C-alpha positions in Angstrom: 154.2 271.6 279.3 151.4 274.0 278.4 150.6 275.0 274.9 148.6 278.0 273.7 145.1 277.4 272.3 143.2 280.1 270.3 139.5 280.4 271.1 137.5 282.3 268.5 134.0 283.6 269.2 131.8 283.7 266.1 128.2 284.2 265.2 126.5 281.0 264.3 125.9 281.5 260.6 127.2 280.0 257.4 130.7 280.7 256.4 132.2 281.7 259.8 134.4 278.5 260.1 135.5 279.0 256.5 136.4 282.6 257.2 138.5 281.6 260.2 140.3 278.9 258.3 140.9 281.1 255.2 142.3 284.0 257.2 144.7 281.6 259.0 145.7 279.9 255.7 146.3 283.2 253.9 148.6 284.3 256.8 150.6 281.1 256.6 149.4 279.8 259.9 149.4 276.0 260.3 146.2 274.6 261.8 147.0 271.5 264.0 143.7 270.9 265.7 140.2 272.3 265.7 137.0 271.8 267.6 133.7 273.6 267.2 130.8 274.0 269.6 127.7 276.1 269.2 125.4 277.6 271.8 122.4 278.8 269.7 123.3 282.2 268.2 127.1 281.9 268.8 129.9 279.4 268.2 133.2 278.8 269.8 136.1 277.5 267.7 139.1 276.2 269.6 142.3 275.9 267.6 145.8 274.7 268.1 148.1 276.5 265.6 151.8 276.9 265.1 151.7 280.7 265.9 148.9 281.5 268.4 149.6 285.2 268.9 149.9 285.8 265.2 146.6 284.0 264.7 144.9 286.3 267.2 146.2 289.3 265.3 145.2 287.9 261.9 141.7 287.1 263.2 141.3 290.5 264.8 142.1 292.2 261.4 139.3 290.0 260.0 136.9 291.4 262.6 136.9 288.2 264.8 137.3 288.1 268.5 140.0 285.6 269.7 141.8 284.9 272.9 144.6 282.6 273.9 144.4 280.1 276.8 146.7 277.4 278.1 145.9 273.7 277.5 147.8 270.5 277.7 148.5 268.1 274.8 148.9 264.5 276.0 149.8 261.6 273.7 147.3 258.7 273.9 148.1 255.3 272.4 145.7 254.3 269.6 144.5 251.2 271.3 141.6 250.0 273.4 141.9 251.7 276.7 144.4 254.3 275.6 142.4 257.3 276.9 141.5 255.3 280.0 145.2 254.9 280.8 145.7 258.7 280.6 142.7 259.4 282.7 143.9 256.8 285.3 147.1 258.8 285.7 145.0 262.0 286.3 142.3 260.2 288.3 143.3 261.4 291.8 143.7 265.0 290.8 140.4 266.2 292.3 140.4 269.1 289.8 137.9 269.6 287.0 138.4 269.0 283.4 137.0 272.0 281.7 136.9 270.3 278.3 138.9 267.9 276.1 139.1 267.1 272.5 141.2 264.7 270.3 143.8 265.6 267.7 145.8 263.5 265.3 149.5 263.2 266.1 151.2 260.4 264.3 150.5 256.8 263.3 149.7 254.8 266.4 149.4 257.8 268.7 146.7 260.4 269.0 146.6 263.5 271.3 144.1 264.6 273.8 143.9 268.4 274.2 142.9 269.0 277.8 141.9 272.2 279.7 142.0 271.9 283.4 140.7 274.2 286.2 144.2 273.9 287.7 146.7 273.3 284.8 149.7 273.6 287.1 148.5 270.9 289.4 147.6 268.6 286.4 151.1 269.1 284.9 152.7 268.3 288.2 150.9 265.0 288.4 151.7 264.2 284.8 155.4 265.0 285.3 155.5 263.0 288.6 154.0 260.0 286.8 156.4 260.4 283.9 153.6 261.0 281.4 154.7 263.0 278.4 153.1 266.2 277.3 153.7 267.8 273.9 154.8 271.2 272.8 153.2 272.9 269.8 156.5 272.2 267.9 156.3 268.5 268.7 152.7 268.4 267.4 153.9 269.7 264.1 155.9 266.5 263.8 
């Protein structure tokens, strides 16, 4: 199952992350996961939220550029080797991971948010191996 991820492009200056989070909070949008990367003058904030399209609209009204892309949320056991077990399932894919970042899910289980160069192929392998993927609703708990 694919889930939508919001990517926000911001100038790398104080207060930009705060502005994004405040705009979403004021609109009643629940932030489930966040990662931030910078590349000098600009930053890229990646978010999993309960309402991706609404988030893009809210951020646009705040003067921020945002897009939606598909990612996969995979539960990972909170134990030594938990991530290795997931990556073993995906090991023979021969497709690129574009990026990955962790998110909290529930006690004893975390989530890896993964973006693949071929999401459909990755999902087919995960389904074939009976590996669970989560919807945004499931991530809400």
